[in-house]
C-alpha positions, 0 to 999 in steps of 0.5 A: 603289305596287303590291301584292307578296308578302313574300319572307320571310313570304309575306303580301301588302302594298303595296310602297313604292319597290320593297320586297321585304319587308313593313313587319313583316319589315323592322322585324324585320330592322332589330331583328336588325341592331341585335343584330348591330351591338351584338355587333360593337361588343363583339367586332369580330373576330367571324366570321359564324358567331360572330355567328350563334351569339351573336345567333341571326340567320340567316347569310344575313341577316348576309351580306345586311347585309355585302353592303349595306355596313352594317358598314363604319363600325364600326372593327376589323370585318373581316367578308367575304363571297365575290365571287359570280363568283370567290369572293374575299373582299370587304367589301361588294357582290356582286362584287370590284373585278376582277370588277366591272370585267370585267362592266362591260367586257363590258356596254360591248362588248355595248352597242357591238355593239348600237349598231353594229347599230342604225347599220347598220340605219339605213344600210340603211333610208336606202339603200333609201329612196334607191334608191326616190327614184332610181327615180322 
């Protein structure tokens, strides 16, 4: 548990499990989610803009709910946000499947290069140590 500044209201609070917002703002955000969810049950084809206008919940918060996948369980709801890399419409998360795969491949390549450099360094250390032993 650490002390942190709330990203929404800027008050200092005791953070639990990496929370970014204080308990009061979290409660308020959950109340906003209930408003949006209830509206979606009544109007499953609503867009983010329509949700904002009807519920007065900020669009960025509605988009956050979408990225968290909170509306996937509601039948008929097809709200999407844009992939942060290519702009493709996605139903949850930050990246589309294609971009996620490309990012994972890139990370794997970097890891392989890093691992091979570590092995090379270990080999050099052994060779140097071997040379010292031979000299004795």
